[in-house]
gemmi code that builds the backbone of each chain (N, CA, C; Angstrom):
import gemmi

chains = {
    "A": [
        ("MET", (26.377, 28.680, 89.873), (27.517, 28.984, 89.815), (27.182, 28.585, 88.395)),
        ("THR", (27.860, 29.930, 87.478), (27.470, 29.302, 85.953), (29.175, 29.727, 85.080)),
        ("ILE", (29.012, 28.153, 84.189), (30.061, 27.256, 83.537), (30.179, 28.961, 82.527)),
        ("VAL", (32.032, 29.188, 82.031), (31.600, 29.742, 80.558), (31.076, 30.021, 80.066)),
        ("ALA", (30.504, 30.516, 79.299), (29.005, 30.550, 78.060), (30.359, 30.581, 77.028)),
        ("LEU", (30.173, 29.254, 75.809), (30.740, 29.198, 74.918), (29.708, 30.036, 73.568)),
        ("THR", (30.182, 30.690, 73.393), (29.661, 31.826, 71.826), (29.995, 31.169, 70.626)),
        ("SER", (29.361, 31.620, 69.827), (29.454, 32.113, 68.463), (30.303, 31.125, 68.094)),
        ("ARG", (30.236, 29.826, 67.711), (31.634, 29.265, 67.103), (32.271, 28.800, 65.964)),
        ("SER", (31.012, 29.432, 64.943), (31.392, 29.627, 63.801), (32.715, 30.589, 63.402)),
        ("GLN", (32.888, 31.494, 63.960), (33.956, 32.229, 63.482), (35.160, 32.118, 64.320)),
        ("GLU", (35.013, 31.087, 65.050), (36.137, 30.730, 65.891), (37.448, 29.430, 65.362)),
        ("LEU", (38.641, 29.031, 65.490), (39.268, 28.705, 65.228), (39.200, 27.463, 65.623)),
        ("ARG", (39.274, 26.575, 64.897), (39.049, 25.171, 65.671), (41.105, 24.930, 65.490)),
        ("GLY", (41.074, 23.914, 66.485), (42.310, 23.580, 66.728), (43.825, 24.280, 67.121)),
        ("TRP", (44.897, 23.990, 67.168), (45.479, 24.532, 67.810), (46.541, 25.270, 66.631)),
        ("GLN", (46.776, 26.631, 66.452), (47.187, 27.139, 65.240), (48.664, 27.089, 65.253)),
        ("GLN", (49.463, 27.447, 64.248), (50.760, 27.150, 64.164), (51.982, 27.459, 65.566)),
        ("ALA", (50.849, 29.418, 65.249), (51.948, 29.835, 66.125), (51.470, 29.631, 67.771)),
        ("GLU", (50.030, 29.423, 67.769), (49.852, 28.834, 69.498), (50.893, 27.785, 69.676)),
        ("LEU", (51.161, 26.925, 68.617), (51.550, 25.360, 68.784), (52.838, 26.147, 69.628)),
        ("GLN", (53.748, 27.306, 68.393), (54.866, 27.047, 69.288), (55.037, 27.912, 70.622)),
        ("GLN", (54.191, 28.843, 70.629), (54.440, 29.442, 71.885), (53.873, 28.436, 73.211)),
        ("LEU", (52.789, 27.230, 73.040), (53.105, 26.080, 74.048), (54.019, 25.090, 74.135)),
        ("ILE", (54.914, 24.978, 72.630), (55.758, 24.238, 73.690), (56.838, 25.113, 74.208)),
        ("GLY", (56.887, 26.408, 74.052), (57.553, 27.030, 74.695), (57.433, 26.782, 75.924)),
        ("VAL", (56.405, 26.815, 76.366), (56.259, 26.308, 77.070), (56.683, 24.994, 78.185)),
        ("PHE", (56.585, 24.001, 76.820), (57.004, 23.069, 77.548), (58.493, 23.101, 77.936)),
        ("ALA", (58.943, 23.649, 77.499), (60.515, 23.694, 77.105), (60.815, 24.324, 78.341)),
        ("ALA", (59.901, 25.118, 79.101), (60.468, 25.784, 80.487), (60.178, 25.070, 81.425)),
        ("PHE", (58.918, 23.512, 81.502), (59.033, 22.729, 82.226), (60.062, 21.511, 82.092)),
        ("SER", (60.549, 21.414, 80.801), (61.480, 20.180, 80.734), (62.732, 20.831, 81.442)),
        ("ALA", (63.229, 22.150, 81.287), (64.209, 22.349, 81.620), (64.648, 22.429, 83.114)),
        ("THR", (63.853, 22.149, 83.779), (63.538, 22.025, 85.100), (63.708, 20.593, 85.681)),
        ("GLY", (63.640, 19.509, 84.806), (63.362, 18.672, 84.701), (61.802, 18.264, 84.889)),
        ("SER", (60.332, 19.149, 85.496), (59.397, 18.377, 85.831), (58.159, 18.400, 84.422)),
        ("ALA", (58.634, 18.413, 84.042), (58.021, 17.936, 82.262), (59.082, 16.409, 81.660)),
        ("ARG", (58.017, 15.888, 81.268), (58.661, 14.369, 80.069), (58.235, 14.844, 78.429)),
        ("GLU", (57.095, 15.138, 78.759), (56.670, 15.637, 77.267), (55.092, 16.152, 77.478)),
        ("TRP", (54.742, 16.308, 75.828), (53.678, 17.451, 76.085), (51.972, 16.463, 75.075)),
        ("ALA", (51.103, 16.657, 75.440), (50.351, 16.245, 74.183), (49.160, 16.795, 74.104)),
        ("THR", (48.518, 16.790, 72.758), (47.132, 17.678, 72.451), (45.704, 16.896, 72.705)),
        ("GLY", (44.433, 17.334, 72.676), (43.719, 17.178, 72.849), (42.469, 17.683, 72.599)),
        ("THR", (40.848, 17.172, 72.506), (40.116, 18.574, 72.711), (39.220, 18.069, 73.491)),
        ("THR", (38.101, 18.681, 73.618), (37.254, 18.317, 74.515), (36.156, 17.938, 73.867)),
        ("GLU", (35.018, 17.904, 74.663), (33.297, 17.535, 73.512), (33.229, 18.203, 72.521)),
        ("LEU", (33.449, 19.704, 72.725), (33.039, 20.391, 72.112), (34.437, 21.406, 70.793)),
        ("SER", (35.162, 20.217, 71.038), (36.339, 20.763, 70.021), (37.276, 21.306, 70.706)),
        ("ASP", (36.993, 22.124, 71.481), (38.102, 23.215, 71.912), (39.206, 22.597, 72.276)),
        ("PRO", (40.399, 23.127, 71.728), (42.110, 22.457, 71.793), (42.147, 22.478, 73.256)),
        ("GLN", (42.976, 21.171, 73.440), (43.653, 21.353, 75.003), (45.310, 20.890, 74.556)),
        ("PHE", (45.970, 22.158, 75.541), (47.663, 21.509, 75.627), (47.780, 20.508, 76.561)),
        ("PHE", (48.825, 19.353, 77.490), (48.718, 19.022, 78.366), (50.047, 18.561, 78.402)),
        ("ILE", (50.885, 19.493, 79.524), (52.281, 19.112, 79.915), (52.692, 17.998, 80.956)),
        ("LEU", (53.060, 17.110, 80.964), (53.127, 15.836, 81.837), (54.198, 15.594, 82.093)),
        ("GLY", (53.836, 15.321, 83.064), (55.157, 15.131, 83.971), (55.998, 13.587, 83.987)),
        ("ASP", (56.985, 13.215, 84.716), (57.855, 12.308, 84.948), (57.411, 10.354, 84.824)),
        ("ASP", (58.267, 9.893, 84.473), (58.127, 8.727, 85.084), (57.796, 8.444, 86.288)),
        ("PRO", (57.038, 7.753, 86.707), (55.980, 6.046, 86.240), (54.711, 6.755, 85.539)),
        ("GLU", (54.105, 8.170, 86.441), (52.466, 8.126, 85.986), (52.222, 9.192, 85.131)),
        ("HIS", (53.585, 9.959, 84.609), (53.162, 11.254, 83.262), (51.999, 11.513, 83.849)),
        ("ASP", (51.652, 12.120, 84.723), (50.571, 12.891, 85.361), (50.586, 14.139, 84.413)),
        ("CYS", (49.398, 15.006, 84.305), (49.113, 16.411, 83.842), (49.919, 16.942, 84.864)),
        ("VAL", (50.523, 18.330, 84.425), (50.854, 19.028, 85.496), (50.696, 20.177, 85.490)),
        ("LEU", (50.179, 20.230, 83.441), (49.797, 21.734, 83.042), (49.003, 21.462, 81.706)),
        ("ALA", (48.137, 22.625, 82.457), (46.861, 22.002, 80.868), (46.148, 23.519, 80.422)),
        ("ILE", (46.694, 23.834, 79.085), (46.281, 24.849, 79.122), (45.113, 24.927, 77.851)),
        ("ALA", (44.200, 25.676, 77.675), (42.465, 25.095, 76.570), (42.642, 26.512, 75.845)),
        ("ARG", (42.080, 26.174, 74.867), (41.186, 27.333, 74.226), (39.860, 27.074, 74.307)),
        ("VAL", (39.253, 28.261, 75.492), (37.779, 27.712, 75.129), (36.821, 28.862, 74.804)),
        ("GLY", (36.410, 28.767, 73.460), (35.755, 30.212, 72.519), (36.974, 30.778, 72.396)),
        ("ARG", (36.762, 31.814, 73.064), (38.227, 33.192, 72.758), (39.148, 33.198, 74.482)),
        ("VAL", (38.924, 32.499, 75.416), (39.412, 32.379, 75.927), (40.597, 31.705, 76.380)),
        ("TYR", (41.693, 31.644, 76.580), (42.905, 30.789, 76.771), (42.872, 30.643, 78.507)),
        ("VAL", (42.738, 29.368, 78.559), (42.289, 28.856, 80.508), (44.137, 28.021, 80.528)),
        ("LEU", (44.695, 28.558, 81.771), (45.518, 27.561, 82.165), (44.929, 27.256, 83.732)),
        ("GLU", (45.063, 25.584, 83.579), (45.194, 24.982, 84.736), (45.701, 23.720, 85.337)),
        ("ASP", (45.905, 23.730, 86.502), (46.704, 22.481, 87.096), (46.325, 21.453, 86.698)),
        ("GLY", (46.677, 20.316, 87.291), (46.529, 19.066, 86.911), (45.106, 18.879, 87.632)),
        ("ALA", (45.028, 19.556, 89.082), (43.853, 19.132, 89.597), (42.451, 20.235, 89.595)),
        ("GLY", (42.504, 20.651, 87.776), (41.529, 21.140, 87.478), (41.146, 23.241, 88.367)),
        ("ALA", (42.673, 23.325, 89.241), (41.985, 24.486, 89.487), (42.407, 25.668, 87.978)),
        ("VAL", (42.507, 26.859, 87.975), (42.805, 27.559, 86.934), (43.497, 28.425, 87.701)),
        ("LEU", (44.488, 28.241, 87.223), (45.475, 29.448, 87.391), (45.692, 30.700, 86.737)),
        ("ALA", (45.182, 31.266, 85.177), (45.370, 31.794, 84.756), (44.263, 31.592, 83.457)),
        ("GLU", (43.808, 33.258, 83.302), (42.538, 32.844, 81.950), (43.018, 34.593, 81.681)),
        ("ASP", (43.123, 34.508, 80.016), (42.990, 35.433, 79.266), (42.376, 35.663, 77.619)),
        ("THR", (41.919, 36.277, 77.054), (41.756, 36.214, 75.426), (42.910, 36.213, 74.848)),
        ("ARG", (44.003, 36.652, 75.739), (45.395, 36.383, 74.604), (46.344, 35.301, 75.223)),
        ("LEU", (47.025, 34.850, 74.454), (47.644, 33.323, 74.721), (49.038, 33.302, 75.393)),
        ("ALA", (50.140, 35.257, 75.087), (51.137, 35.424, 75.788), (50.858, 35.753, 76.874)),
        ("PRO", (50.382, 36.121, 77.960), (50.074, 36.564, 79.254), (49.453, 34.971, 80.072)),
        ("VAL", (48.856, 34.256, 79.038), (48.611, 32.968, 80.020), (50.073, 32.137, 79.656)),
        ("ALA", (50.876, 31.978, 79.047), (51.808, 30.942, 78.456), (52.866, 31.922, 79.622)),
        ("GLU", (53.336, 32.827, 79.398), (53.911, 33.625, 80.501), (53.671, 33.222, 81.726)),
        ("LYS", (52.179, 33.730, 82.288), (51.951, 33.051, 83.535), (53.026, 31.213, 84.169)),
        ("ALA", (52.442, 30.633, 82.995), (52.887, 29.024, 82.952), (54.581, 29.197, 83.135)),
        ("ILE", (54.983, 29.461, 82.335), (56.676, 29.716, 81.985), (57.505, 30.392, 83.434)),
        ("ALA", (56.261, 30.743, 84.273), (56.780, 31.866, 85.637), (56.452, 30.488, 86.662)),
        ("LEU", (55.717, 29.860, 86.215), (55.173, 28.342, 87.191), (56.198, 27.418, 87.188)),
        ("ALA", (57.075, 27.232, 85.971), (58.237, 26.561, 85.651), (59.233, 26.927, 86.182)),
        ("ARG", (60.003, 27.890, 86.262), (60.467, 29.100, 87.232), (60.828, 28.795, 88.450)),
        ("ARG", (59.585, 28.780, 88.742), (59.522, 28.849, 90.271), (60.108, 27.686, 91.289)),
        ("PRO", (60.726, 28.200, 91.948), (61.656, 26.979, 92.813), (60.961, 26.052, 93.480)),
        ("SER", (61.277, 25.041, 93.357), (60.206, 24.088, 94.028), (60.851, 23.817, 95.173)),
        ("LEU", (59.828, 23.000, 95.776), (59.927, 23.203, 97.929), (61.362, 22.409, 97.924)),
        ("ALA", (61.710, 21.080, 97.007), (62.934, 20.533, 97.739), (64.000, 21.674, 97.717)),
        ("GLY", (64.234, 22.206, 96.350), (65.166, 23.691, 96.616), (65.034, 24.705, 97.376)),
        ("LEU", (64.093, 24.832, 97.730), (63.779, 25.473, 98.956), (64.361, 25.378, 100.371)),
        ("TYR", (64.261, 24.284, 100.271), (64.809, 23.404, 101.439), (66.179, 23.231, 101.557)),
        ("ALA", (66.351, 23.168, 100.594), (68.046, 23.155, 100.130), (68.514, 24.285, 100.515)),
        ("ARG", (68.322, 25.378, 99.662), (68.773, 26.678, 100.246), (68.737, 27.256, 101.474)),
        ("ILE", (67.402, 26.661, 102.401), (67.662, 26.692, 103.267), (68.261, 26.400, 104.289)),
        ("GLY", (68.860, 25.149, 104.044), (69.694, 24.360, 105.189), (71.534, 24.629, 104.340)),
        ("VAL", (71.849, 25.558, 103.314), (72.725, 25.706, 102.902), (72.948, 27.531, 103.685)),
        ("ALA", (72.193, 28.200, 103.586), (72.068, 29.110, 104.504), (71.827, 28.702, 105.883)),
        ("TRP", (71.740, 28.198, 106.626), (72.097, 28.348, 107.410), (73.061, 27.376, 107.814)),
        ("CYS", (74.135, 26.443, 107.190), (75.503, 26.182, 107.714), (76.225, 27.445, 107.455)),
        ("VAL", (75.923, 28.373, 106.886), (77.156, 29.429, 106.439), (77.031, 30.104, 107.544)),
        ("MET", (75.681, 30.179, 107.720), (75.179, 31.252, 109.439), (75.869, 30.474, 110.517)),
        ("ARG", (75.388, 28.959, 110.676), (76.739, 28.652, 111.710), (78.080, 28.825, 111.847)),
        ("SER", (78.321, 28.490, 110.402), (79.924, 28.834, 110.197), (79.962, 29.970, 110.874)),
        ("ALA", (79.662, 31.119, 110.663), (79.801, 32.393, 110.827), (79.912, 32.036, 112.045)),
        ("VAL", (79.086, 32.050, 112.222), (78.783, 32.271, 114.181), (79.730, 31.633, 115.037)),
        ("GLU", (80.123, 30.915, 114.408), (81.312, 29.885, 115.007), (82.529, 30.426, 115.266)),
        ("GLU", (82.930, 30.851, 113.974), (83.871, 31.519, 113.789), (84.294, 32.714, 114.797)),
        ("LYS", (83.467, 33.673, 114.808), (83.443, 34.848, 115.859), (83.212, 33.977, 117.065)),
        ("VAL", (82.322, 33.136, 117.180), (82.671, 32.902, 119.101), (84.306, 32.914, 119.393)),
        ("GLU", (84.182, 31.936, 118.289), (86.223, 31.512, 118.696), (86.827, 32.500, 118.808)),
        ("LEU", (86.508, 33.597, 118.129), (87.710, 34.265, 118.368), (87.256, 35.053, 119.798)),
        ("LEU", (85.969, 35.362, 120.401), (85.821, 35.935, 121.539), (86.453, 35.009, 122.321)),
        ("LEU", (86.887, 33.579, 122.676), (87.052, 32.879, 123.304), (88.586, 33.129, 123.434)),
        ("VAL", (89.116, 32.693, 122.161), (90.581, 32.723, 122.024), (91.128, 33.849, 122.603)),
        ("GLU", (90.680, 35.344, 122.203), (91.232, 36.346, 122.781), (91.523, 36.620, 124.274)),
        ("PRO", (90.587, 36.253, 125.025), (91.042, 36.535, 126.646), (92.177, 35.338, 127.001)),
        ("VAL", (92.004, 34.230, 126.306), (92.952, 33.363, 126.370), (94.298, 33.400, 126.169)),
        ("GLU", (94.485, 34.066, 125.173), (95.666, 34.903, 124.928), (96.016, 35.950, 125.711)),
        ("LEU", (95.138, 37.091, 126.534), (95.440, 38.055, 127.089), (95.528, 37.504, 128.924)),
        ("LEU", (95.446, 36.063, 129.124), (95.580, 35.662, 130.299), (97.130, 35.327, 130.150)),
        ("SER", (97.285, 34.550, 128.847), (98.917, 33.982, 128.827), (99.817, 34.764, 128.481)),
        ("HIS", (99.574, 36.445, 128.406), (100.681, 37.349, 128.218), (100.655, 37.609, 129.502)),
        ("VAL", (99.632, 38.152, 130.869), (99.591, 38.505, 132.039), (100.209, 37.507, 132.989)),
        ("ALA", (99.437, 35.986, 132.618), (99.836, 35.338, 133.728), (101.192, 34.838, 134.442)),
        ("PRO", (102.566, 35.349, 133.662), (103.945, 34.972, 133.947), (104.106, 36.491, 134.699)),
        ("GLN", (103.703, 37.453, 134.362), (104.028, 38.964, 134.816), (103.266, 38.624, 136.365)),
        ("LEU", (102.258, 38.038, 136.440), (101.747, 38.208, 138.106), (102.135, 36.688, 138.439)),
        ("VAL", (102.659, 36.038, 137.942), (103.512, 34.732, 138.376), (104.737, 35.500, 139.232)),
        ("ALA", (105.397, 36.542, 138.545), (106.556, 36.952, 139.116), (106.456, 38.059, 140.277)),
        ("ILE", (105.495, 38.757, 140.132), (105.283, 39.853, 141.318), (104.973, 38.809, 142.509)),
        ("VAL", (103.454, 37.724, 142.689), (104.010, 36.726, 143.615), (105.034, 36.396, 144.188)),
    ],
    "B": [
        ("MET", (59.108, -10.094, 92.459), (57.323, -9.287, 92.640), (58.001, -7.655, 92.162)),
        ("GLN", (57.148, -7.436, 91.195), (57.310, -6.114, 90.770), (55.783, -5.846, 90.896)),
        ("PHE", (56.107, -4.285, 92.073), (54.892, -3.425, 92.107), (54.792, -2.517, 91.661)),
        ("ALA", (55.731, -1.782, 91.138), (55.882, -0.345, 90.203), (55.210, -0.813, 88.781)),
        ("LYS", (54.414, 0.064, 88.887), (53.855, 0.392, 87.638), (54.786, 1.228, 86.278)),
        ("SER", (54.844, 0.741, 85.466), (55.563, 0.789, 84.258), (54.924, 2.500, 83.288)),
        ("ALA", (55.670, 2.813, 82.927), (54.771, 4.276, 82.384), (53.852, 4.086, 81.307)),
        ("PRO", (54.220, 3.362, 80.582), (53.007, 2.922, 79.481), (51.579, 2.108, 80.150)),
        ("GLU", (52.225, 1.502, 81.329), (50.866, 0.746, 82.213), (49.847, 2.032, 82.823)),
        ("ALA", (50.874, 3.101, 83.061), (49.892, 4.097, 83.893), (49.477, 4.657, 83.268)),
        ("LYS", (49.533, 5.160, 81.793), (49.104, 5.767, 81.204), (47.517, 5.291, 80.547)),
        ("GLU", (47.730, 4.034, 80.438), (46.965, 3.348, 79.868), (45.677, 2.840, 80.664)),
        ("LEU", (45.884, 2.761, 81.996), (45.211, 2.419, 83.336), (44.621, 4.057, 83.095)),
        ("ARG", (45.334, 4.828, 83.368), (44.524, 6.472, 83.010), (43.138, 6.762, 81.845)),
        ("LYS", (43.991, 6.267, 80.843), (42.924, 6.531, 79.900), (41.623, 5.703, 79.974)),
        ("ALA", (41.744, 4.151, 80.103), (40.589, 3.180, 80.919), (40.089, 4.012, 81.839)),
        ("ALA", (40.589, 4.285, 82.810), (39.778, 5.668, 83.358), (38.962, 6.117, 83.092)),
        ("GLY", (39.187, 7.263, 81.964), (38.872, 8.204, 81.662), (37.493, 7.842, 80.748)),
        ("ARG", (37.810, 6.847, 80.034), (36.702, 6.016, 79.221), (35.730, 5.604, 79.647)),
        ("TRP", (36.102, 5.050, 81.132), (35.110, 4.888, 81.933), (34.334, 5.375, 82.589)),
        ("LEU", (34.326, 6.923, 82.875), (33.897, 8.127, 82.884), (32.849, 8.851, 82.161)),
        ("GLN", (33.611, 8.444, 81.452), (32.784, 9.346, 80.016), (31.563, 8.294, 79.591)),
        ("ASP", (31.889, 7.107, 79.601), (30.739, 6.291, 80.002), (29.806, 6.173, 80.969)),
        ("GLN", (30.174, 6.574, 81.815), (29.193, 6.958, 82.996), (28.206, 7.849, 82.651)),
        ("ARG", (29.304, 9.331, 82.241), (28.723, 10.515, 82.234), (27.879, 10.478, 81.215)),
        ("LYS", (27.633, 9.951, 79.957), (26.881, 9.561, 79.112), (25.649, 9.070, 79.857)),
        ("LYS", (25.755, 7.829, 80.154), (24.899, 7.127, 81.323), (23.631, 8.002, 81.591)),
        ("VAL", (24.214, 9.043, 82.183), (23.118, 9.995, 83.091), (23.139, 11.351, 82.009)),
        ("GLY", (23.201, 11.178, 80.469), (23.052, 11.782, 80.024), (23.249, 13.628, 80.348)),
        ("LEU", (24.432, 13.517, 80.668), (25.464, 14.790, 80.876), (26.104, 15.107, 79.938)),
        ("SER", (26.888, 16.612, 79.705), (27.613, 17.045, 78.749), (28.914, 17.322, 79.931)),
        ("GLN", (29.849, 17.651, 78.935), (31.051, 17.869, 79.905), (30.901, 19.422, 80.485)),
        ("ILE", (30.075, 19.602, 79.926), (29.625, 21.241, 80.659), (28.675, 21.220, 81.827)),
        ("ASP", (28.000, 20.578, 81.488), (26.795, 19.558, 82.991), (27.888, 19.294, 83.827)),
        ("LEU", (28.456, 18.383, 83.597), (29.350, 18.207, 84.873), (30.198, 18.640, 85.329)),
        ("ALA", (31.049, 19.522, 84.840), (31.605, 20.444, 85.365), (30.323, 21.965, 86.541)),
        ("GLU", (29.515, 22.092, 85.914), (28.335, 22.601, 86.395), (28.144, 22.337, 87.699)),
        ("ALA", (27.890, 20.767, 87.595), (27.686, 20.057, 88.635), (28.885, 20.384, 89.802)),
        ("LEU", (29.828, 20.212, 89.195), (30.823, 19.936, 90.329), (31.777, 21.783, 90.634)),
        ("GLY", (30.897, 22.126, 90.292), (31.310, 24.046, 90.222), (32.388, 24.057, 89.873)),
        ("LEU", (33.279, 23.671, 88.360), (34.133, 23.829, 88.113), (33.786, 25.626, 87.530)),
        ("LYS", (34.449, 26.339, 86.961), (34.302, 27.223, 85.972), (34.222, 27.094, 85.143)),
        ("TYR", (35.380, 25.943, 84.421), (35.287, 25.724, 82.736), (35.050, 24.390, 82.915)),
        ("TYR", (34.536, 23.864, 81.772), (34.450, 22.398, 81.892), (35.828, 21.687, 81.208)),
        ("THR", (36.957, 22.547, 80.806), (38.034, 21.779, 80.572), (38.790, 20.852, 81.402)),
        ("PHE", (38.480, 20.397, 82.804), (39.390, 20.072, 83.483), (38.610, 18.373, 83.157)),
        ("VAL", (37.165, 18.354, 83.443), (36.418, 17.151, 82.762), (36.992, 16.423, 81.598)),
        ("SER", (37.057, 17.156, 80.669), (38.015, 16.799, 79.373), (39.292, 16.090, 79.522)),
        ("GLN", (40.280, 17.016, 80.756), (41.373, 16.351, 80.803), (41.186, 14.810, 81.595)),
        ("VAL", (40.523, 14.962, 82.707), (40.138, 13.335, 82.927), (40.129, 12.142, 81.684)),
        ("GLU", (39.260, 12.970, 81.192), (38.301, 12.041, 80.314), (39.471, 11.630, 79.053)),
        ("ASN", (40.277, 12.387, 78.908), (41.117, 12.182, 77.902), (42.402, 11.191, 78.274)),
        ("GLY", (42.087, 10.879, 79.799), (43.049, 10.014, 80.269), (44.576, 10.905, 80.728)),
        ("PHE", (44.751, 12.007, 80.199), (45.856, 12.922, 81.575), (45.546, 13.518, 82.529)),
        ("GLY", (44.395, 13.642, 83.402), (44.611, 13.793, 84.745), (43.602, 12.673, 85.421)),
        ("ARG", (43.470, 13.217, 86.930), (42.612, 11.765, 87.786), (41.738, 12.721, 88.593)),
        ("VAL", (40.381, 12.287, 88.993), (39.683, 12.596, 89.294), (40.235, 12.849, 90.924)),
        ("PRO", (40.607, 14.137, 91.588), (41.374, 14.198, 92.800), (40.141, 14.208, 93.762)),
        ("SER", (40.810, 13.108, 95.121), (40.592, 12.351, 95.982), (38.866, 13.186, 96.736)),
        ("GLU", (39.573, 14.642, 96.891), (38.974, 15.435, 97.773), (37.165, 15.301, 96.936)),
        ("SER", (37.325, 15.631, 95.313), (36.379, 15.730, 94.839), (35.627, 14.100, 94.343)),
        ("MET", (35.844, 13.444, 94.143), (35.535, 11.795, 94.168), (33.736, 11.913, 94.574)),
        ("GLU", (33.951, 12.234, 95.704), (32.099, 12.333, 96.127), (31.400, 13.086, 95.297)),
        ("ALA", (31.859, 13.928, 95.223), (31.244, 14.691, 93.737), (30.861, 14.941, 92.640)),
        ("TRP", (32.022, 13.803, 92.117), (31.293, 13.306, 90.588), (31.100, 11.828, 90.688)),
        ("ALA", (31.230, 11.162, 91.841), (29.997, 10.173, 91.981), (28.667, 10.443, 91.937)),
        ("GLN", (28.440, 11.520, 92.870), (26.970, 12.608, 92.842), (26.572, 13.188, 91.729)),
        ("ALA", (27.211, 13.502, 91.051), (26.810, 14.017, 89.981), (26.720, 12.651, 89.046)),
        ("LEU", (27.553, 11.578, 88.784), (26.984, 10.486, 88.065), (26.379, 9.404, 87.989)),
        ("GLU", (25.490, 9.727, 89.614), (24.116, 8.572, 90.028), (25.330, 7.583, 90.348)),
        ("LEU", (26.092, 7.642, 91.196), (26.860, 6.162, 91.755), (27.297, 6.573, 92.666)),
        ("ASP", (26.946, 5.545, 93.547), (27.913, 5.382, 94.892), (29.090, 5.370, 95.119)),
        ("PRO", (29.308, 6.622, 95.817), (30.530, 7.130, 96.030), (31.677, 6.585, 96.539)),
        ("SER", (31.412, 5.599, 97.753), (31.918, 4.088, 97.796), (32.758, 3.416, 96.570)),
        ("GLN", (31.840, 2.896, 96.217), (31.798, 2.154, 94.630), (32.579, 2.800, 93.813)),
        ("PHE", (32.212, 3.763, 93.431), (33.106, 4.752, 92.500), (34.280, 5.202, 92.992)),
        ("ALA", (34.975, 5.436, 93.773), (36.078, 5.433, 94.650), (37.005, 4.004, 94.452)),
        ("ARG", (36.602, 3.333, 94.895), (37.290, 1.833, 94.771), (37.170, 1.483, 93.368)),
        ("HIS", (36.159, 1.712, 91.697), (36.712, 1.267, 90.960), (37.434, 2.316, 90.533)),
        ("LEU", (38.010, 3.565, 90.609), (38.677, 4.422, 90.158), (40.338, 3.807, 90.685)),
        ("LEU", (40.163, 3.494, 91.939), (41.270, 3.320, 92.248), (41.743, 1.636, 91.827)),
        ("SER", (41.265, 1.193, 91.379), (41.702, -0.010, 90.415), (42.537, 0.399, 88.837)),
        ("PHE", (42.322, 1.472, 88.528), (42.848, 2.142, 87.606), (43.703, 2.929, 87.861)),
        ("TYR", (44.093, 4.104, 88.744), (44.643, 4.809, 89.641), (46.027, 3.783, 90.217)),
        ("ASP", (45.661, 2.753, 90.913), (46.623, 2.665, 91.781), (46.136, 0.830, 92.080)),
        ("PRO", (46.256, 0.308, 91.116), (45.843, -1.325, 90.859), (46.324, -2.329, 91.948)),
        ("GLU", (47.860, -1.812, 92.956), (48.019, -2.971, 93.258), (47.407, -2.358, 94.904)),
        ("LEU", (47.638, -0.950, 95.504), (46.336, -0.552, 96.238), (45.540, -1.587, 95.932)),
        ("HIS", (44.503, -1.284, 95.018), (43.525, -1.769, 95.040), (43.271, -3.000, 95.739)),
        ("ARG", (44.431, -3.831, 94.931), (44.270, -5.760, 94.851), (44.406, -5.883, 96.568)),
        ("LEU", (45.440, -5.128, 97.216), (45.644, -5.374, 98.327), (44.548, -4.940, 99.539)),
        ("LEU", (43.708, -4.053, 99.403), (42.800, -3.460, 99.878), (41.050, -4.347, 99.641)),
        ("PHE", (41.655, -4.720, 98.128), (39.806, -5.664, 98.158), (40.043, -7.037, 97.605)),
        ("LYS", (41.267, -7.314, 96.943), (41.291, -8.602, 96.086), (41.316, -9.875, 97.226)),
        ("GLU", (42.751, -9.390, 98.069), (43.631, -10.256, 98.607), (42.369, -11.374, 99.473)),
        ("LYS", (41.533, -10.637, 100.292), (40.558, -11.253, 101.322), (39.620, -12.333, 100.085)),
        ("ALA", (39.073, -11.668, 98.995), (38.344, -12.666, 98.206), (38.553, -13.976, 97.908)),
    ],
}
model = gemmi.Model(1)
for chain_id, residues in chains.items():
    chain = gemmi.Chain(chain_id)
    for i, (resn, *xyz) in enumerate(residues, 1):
        res = gemmi.Residue()
        res.name, res.seqid = resn, gemmi.SeqId(i, " ")
        for name, pos in zip(("N", "CA", "C"), xyz):
            atom = gemmi.Atom()
            atom.name, atom.element = name, gemmi.Element(name[0])
            atom.pos, atom.b_iso = gemmi.Position(*pos), 0.0
            res.add_atom(atom)
        chain.add_residue(res)
    model.add_chain(chain)
structure = gemmi.Structure()
structure.add_model(model)
structure.setup_entities()
């Protein structure tokens, strides 16, 4: 296993630049809009690589997502350290993060399945009811005639 | 009796856990990169995330962290639990004492 090498640091930017920070705050806004993030924070690694953390709701404020610039590579990780995206440009990494924010939650998915199930059940019940009503109506028309014949 | 952790308390405890982990790492002379390598991580940023108090050591990798830091995994997990879930730690380990 090889850790991604950190090459010549002399030409690298230290800390987040204003433009980068604006993009990162845009990512936070996408999470905040869905209610899955409460605040953001910045930090640095031992080697002064900048990190941006999106933190979840009360009470734990756990890290939901982290974006770091390691050398010249932007890395998107979840709160458990899984690498979700990496690129030498911030934009694709930020886009991936925003897409994750807009991904429907499991609870939302269950809610949609529930609604779809209710709609389908109601439609089926209506059809079945019609099928049952028609023979009854027919019988009510025919029955008096049958009685007359008998 | 209040069982729920308040937000500032949870944050503070996680930061304290991060500081403790950093101390343990330094004691065995590892850099964040060395530790990430020992844990099989591609980037070392997660180590920094945990040490800065923004993340936690996942349960499934606690043993690997303990081994890399030359600590007994059981003691390591127990100590981290005292930061991450003090109430559960108290119930499991303190009440009997």
